[in-house]
C-alpha positions as CSV (number, residue, x, y, z in Angstrom):
1,M,-75.7,30.9,-58.8
2,K,-72.6,30.9,-61.0
3,K,-71.2,33.7,-59.6
4,I,-71.8,32.5,-56.4
5,F,-69.7,29.2,-56.9
6,L,-67.4,31.3,-58.7
7,L,-66.2,33.5,-56.2
8,L,-66.5,30.3,-53.5
9,I,-63.8,28.9,-55.3
10,I,-61.5,32.1,-55.3
11,I,-62.0,32.1,-51.6
12,I,-60.9,28.7,-51.3
13,L,-57.9,28.8,-53.8
14,S,-56.6,32.3,-52.1
15,L,-56.3,30.8,-48.8
16,P,-53.4,29.0,-49.0
17,L,-51.8,32.2,-49.1
18,F,-52.4,33.1,-45.0
19,N,-50.2,31.1,-42.8
20,G,-51.3,27.6,-41.2
21,C,-54.1,27.3,-43.3
22,A,-54.3,24.2,-45.2
23,P,-57.7,24.4,-47.2
24,T,-59.7,21.2,-48.8
25,T,-61.5,21.6,-52.0
26,P,-65.2,21.2,-52.1
27,S,-67.1,19.2,-54.4
28,V,-69.7,21.0,-56.7
29,P,-72.2,19.1,-57.6
30,T,-72.5,18.1,-61.0
31,P,-76.1,18.4,-62.7
32,S,-77.3,14.9,-63.8
33,E,-77.7,14.1,-67.8
34,G,-79.9,15.8,-69.6
35,E,-80.5,18.2,-67.3
36,G,-79.9,21.7,-67.1
37,E,-79.1,24.6,-64.6
38,P,-82.4,25.9,-62.8
39,T,-83.9,28.6,-64.5
40,G,-86.2,29.8,-61.7
41,D,-85.2,32.4,-58.9
42,R,-83.4,29.8,-55.8
43,V,-82.7,31.4,-52.3
44,V,-79.6,29.9,-51.1
45,L,-79.3,28.8,-47.1
46,V,-75.5,29.1,-46.2
47,E,-74.5,28.0,-42.8
48,L,-71.2,29.3,-41.6
49,F,-69.7,28.0,-38.6
50,N,-66.7,29.7,-37.1
51,T,-64.7,30.5,-33.9
52,E,-63.2,33.5,-32.1
53,G,-59.5,33.8,-32.7
54,C,-59.6,31.6,-35.5
55,K,-57.8,33.4,-38.6
56,A,-58.5,31.6,-41.3
57,S,-62.4,32.8,-40.0
58,A,-61.6,36.0,-39.9
59,V,-60.6,35.9,-43.4
60,I,-63.8,34.2,-44.8
61,N,-65.7,35.9,-42.5
62,P,-66.4,39.6,-44.2
63,I,-66.1,37.7,-47.3
64,M,-69.7,35.9,-46.9
65,E,-71.0,38.6,-45.4
66,K,-70.3,41.2,-48.4
67,L,-71.2,38.3,-50.3
68,A,-74.8,37.8,-48.5
69,E,-75.4,41.9,-48.6
70,E,-74.8,41.8,-52.6
71,Y,-77.1,39.3,-53.5
72,G,-79.7,40.1,-50.4
73,T,-81.8,37.9,-48.6
74,N,-84.1,36.9,-51.5
75,Q,-81.1,35.3,-52.9
76,V,-78.7,34.1,-50.5
77,I,-79.2,33.6,-45.9
78,L,-76.2,33.9,-44.6
79,V,-76.4,32.2,-40.8
80,E,-73.2,32.9,-39.1
81,E,-72.2,30.2,-35.9
82,A,-69.6,29.4,-33.7
83,G,-69.0,25.8,-33.7
84,W,-67.2,25.9,-30.3
85,G,-66.2,27.8,-27.3
86,K,-68.3,30.6,-25.3
87,Y,-70.6,32.1,-27.7
88,T,-71.8,28.2,-29.0
89,T,-75.3,26.8,-28.1
90,S,-75.4,22.8,-27.6
91,E,-78.1,23.3,-30.3
92,V,-75.1,24.6,-32.8
93,Q,-73.1,22.2,-31.4
94,E,-75.2,19.4,-32.4
95,R,-76.1,20.4,-36.1
96,F,-72.4,20.9,-36.4
97,D,-72.0,17.1,-35.7
98,W,-74.9,16.4,-37.6
99,Y,-73.0,17.6,-40.6
100,V,-69.2,16.8,-39.2
101,P,-69.6,13.9,-36.9
102,G,-65.7,13.2,-36.3
103,T,-62.9,16.1,-36.6
104,K,-63.9,19.1,-37.3
105,H,-62.4,22.6,-38.2
106,T,-63.1,26.5,-39.0
107,P,-64.7,28.1,-40.5
108,F,-66.6,25.2,-42.0
109,I,-69.4,26.3,-44.7
110,A,-72.6,24.1,-45.8
111,F,-74.8,25.4,-48.7
112,N,-78.5,24.2,-48.9
113,G,-78.0,21.3,-46.0
114,L,-75.6,18.9,-47.6
115,S,-75.6,19.5,-50.9
116,D,-72.2,21.3,-50.7
117,T,-69.6,21.8,-47.7
118,F,-66.3,23.5,-47.5
119,S,-63.9,23.5,-44.2
120,E,-60.6,25.4,-43.7
121,G,-58.6,24.3,-40.5
122,V,-56.1,26.6,-38.9
123,A,-52.6,24.5,-37.8
124,G,-51.3,24.9,-34.6
125,G,-53.4,27.6,-33.3
126,G,-56.1,30.2,-33.8
127,G,-59.9,28.4,-33.8
128,G,-59.2,25.6,-36.1
129,G,-57.6,22.0,-35.3
130,T,-59.3,19.3,-33.9
131,V,-61.7,20.2,-31.5
132,T,-61.6,19.4,-27.7
133,P,-64.7,19.5,-25.7
134,P,-64.3,22.4,-23.3
135,A,-63.7,21.7,-19.7
136,P,-66.0,22.5,-17.6
137,S,-65.3,25.7,-15.8
138,V,-63.5,25.2,-12.3
139,D,-64.7,27.7,-10.0
140,L,-62.9,28.8,-6.9
141,L,-65.1,30.4,-4.3
142,L,-65.3,32.2,-0.4
143,I,-68.3,31.6,1.1
144,P,-70.4,32.8,2.0
145,T,-70.0,35.9,0.0
146,S,-71.9,38.4,2.2
147,S,-72.0,38.3,5.8
148,I,-73.1,40.6,8.6
149,V,-71.4,40.0,12.0
150,T,-71.4,41.5,15.6
151,Q,-67.8,42.9,16.4
152,G,-65.9,40.7,18.7
153,E,-67.2,38.0,16.8
154,Q,-65.0,35.3,14.9
155,L,-66.0,35.2,11.5
156,I,-65.6,31.5,9.4
157,I,-65.1,31.6,5.9
158,Q,-64.9,28.6,3.3
159,V,-62.7,28.4,0.7
160,E,-64.7,26.3,-1.8
161,I,-64.4,24.5,-5.2
162,K,-66.1,24.1,-8.0
163,D,-66.0,20.8,-10.8
164,V,-62.5,20.4,-10.4
165,T,-61.1,17.2,-12.1
166,D,-58.5,15.3,-9.8
167,L,-57.1,18.1,-7.7
168,K,-54.1,17.2,-5.6
169,G,-53.2,20.6,-4.1
170,A,-53.9,24.3,-4.0
171,S,-52.1,27.5,-2.8
172,I,-54.4,30.4,-2.3
173,D,-53.3,33.9,-1.3
174,L,-56.0,36.3,0.4
175,N,-56.4,40.1,0.9
176,F,-58.6,41.8,4.0
177,D,-58.5,44.9,5.4
178,S,-56.6,44.8,8.8
179,T,-58.2,47.6,10.1
180,Y,-61.4,45.7,10.9
181,L,-60.0,42.0,10.6
182,Q,-57.3,39.3,12.2
183,Y,-56.4,36.4,10.6
184,V,-56.6,33.3,12.9
185,S,-56.5,29.9,12.0
186,A,-57.6,27.7,8.7
187,Q,-58.1,24.2,8.7
188,D,-58.6,21.3,6.5
189,G,-62.1,21.3,4.6
190,G,-62.0,17.7,4.0
191,F,-62.8,18.1,-0.1
192,I,-58.6,16.2,-0.7
193,P,-58.5,13.5,1.4
194,D,-55.3,12.6,3.4
195,V,-54.5,16.2,4.2
196,D,-52.0,16.5,7.3
197,S,-53.0,20.1,7.8
198,V,-53.2,23.6,5.9
199,V,-49.6,25.3,5.7
200,E,-49.6,28.9,6.7
201,D,-47.3,29.6,4.1
202,Y,-47.6,33.6,4.7
203,V,-49.2,35.5,7.6
204,D,-49.3,39.4,7.8
205,N,-52.0,40.6,9.9
206,T,-51.1,44.0,9.6
207,A,-50.7,44.7,5.4
208,G,-53.8,42.1,5.6
209,I,-51.9,39.2,3.3
210,L,-53.0,35.7,4.1
211,S,-51.1,32.7,1.7
212,L,-52.6,29.1,2.4
213,D,-51.1,25.6,0.9
214,I,-53.1,22.4,1.0
215,A,-52.2,19.2,-0.7
216,G,-52.9,15.1,-0.6
217,L,-50.5,13.3,0.6
218,G,-50.0,9.8,-1.2
219,D,-50.3,8.9,-4.8
220,T,-54.4,8.7,-4.5
221,A,-54.6,11.7,-2.5
222,Y,-56.5,13.7,-5.1
223,A,-60.2,14.5,-5.5
224,S,-62.9,15.6,-8.1
225,G,-66.3,17.8,-8.0
226,S,-67.2,20.3,-5.7
227,G,-66.1,20.6,-2.2
228,T,-64.5,23.1,0.7
229,L,-61.3,23.4,0.6
230,M,-60.2,25.0,3.7
231,N,-62.5,27.2,6.7
232,I,-60.4,30.2,7.4
233,T,-61.4,31.9,10.9
234,F,-61.2,35.6,12.0
235,D,-61.4,38.2,14.6
236,T,-63.4,41.1,13.8
237,I,-62.1,43.6,15.5
238,N,-63.9,46.8,14.1
239,P,-67.3,48.0,12.7
240,G,-67.8,48.7,9.5
241,N,-68.1,47.4,5.7
242,T,-65.1,45.2,4.4
243,Q,-64.1,42.4,1.9
244,I,-61.4,39.9,1.3
245,T,-60.5,39.1,-2.0
246,F,-58.5,36.5,-3.5
247,G,-54.9,37.3,-4.6
248,L,-52.9,34.8,-6.4
249,T,-54.2,31.0,-6.7
250,D,-52.7,28.0,-7.6
251,L,-54.7,24.7,-8.7
252,R,-52.7,21.4,-9.4
253,D,-53.7,17.9,-10.5
254,K,-52.9,14.6,-9.5
255,E,-49.5,15.3,-12.0
256,N,-49.1,18.7,-10.5
257,Q,-50.3,20.3,-13.8
258,S,-51.8,23.5,-13.4
259,I,-56.1,23.4,-13.3
260,S,-57.4,26.4,-15.2
261,H,-59.8,28.1,-12.7
262,D,-62.1,31.0,-12.1
263,P,-61.3,32.7,-9.0
264,G,-64.6,34.6,-7.6
265,D,-65.0,38.2,-6.3
266,G,-64.2,37.8,-2.4
267,C,-67.0,38.1,-0.1
268,S,-68.3,40.9,1.5
269,I,-68.3,41.7,5.7
270,T,-70.5,43.9,7.4
271,I,-69.4,44.2,11.1
272,Q,-71.8,45.9,13.6
């Protein structure tokens, strides 16, 4: 046990050498008066909360893994958990909140529950610093994702948004194969309030490129949630299998700030 705590102290003292780190010194429990160090074998549970991209975690993780390997599972159990980010789970986040209800940093290490802890943060980047709950993923989709139509029929594709907050406007570029499809028109889908019309910023029915803009008029013309941004109509001119895919896309909130989002894979069409 002495070797474990000695190594941890060395780790803590060495962390200021890494740019952006500001370690906090752990408190080492002092044995009560009249009590000696336990002489029996003990298994130490070490919980290591880290985050992808955290420079301090990149330093600590291999050291802790090597330590656990040297002692073996009969003396040290190392559990590595993602404090936040795409690899975490709700159960891990609840446990992290139980340890640290307020501001969190990574890496965070807990020994045998709350008997002793160590937290190291990275200032101004990496995975450390204050935890901001991740925003819900905003998805931009073409619906339906697959269609079967008869040559000569018109095809209507919906541009849909999911889980957005305060959406004020959008610029959507689409790519299509002009051998099979020709753009006809675009109409407001009703999700953003007070839209005058969908603006055709650029249309090239030879190259198969389409750029459309939509925006709400007025200070309160924005929307949150999920819905249809616009309905786009194409003529089907030849039989075959083809696709419509997203090009550049830009979503703007009520403050004209860009909204991070994930454009989908587009949609596939079979023309018979």
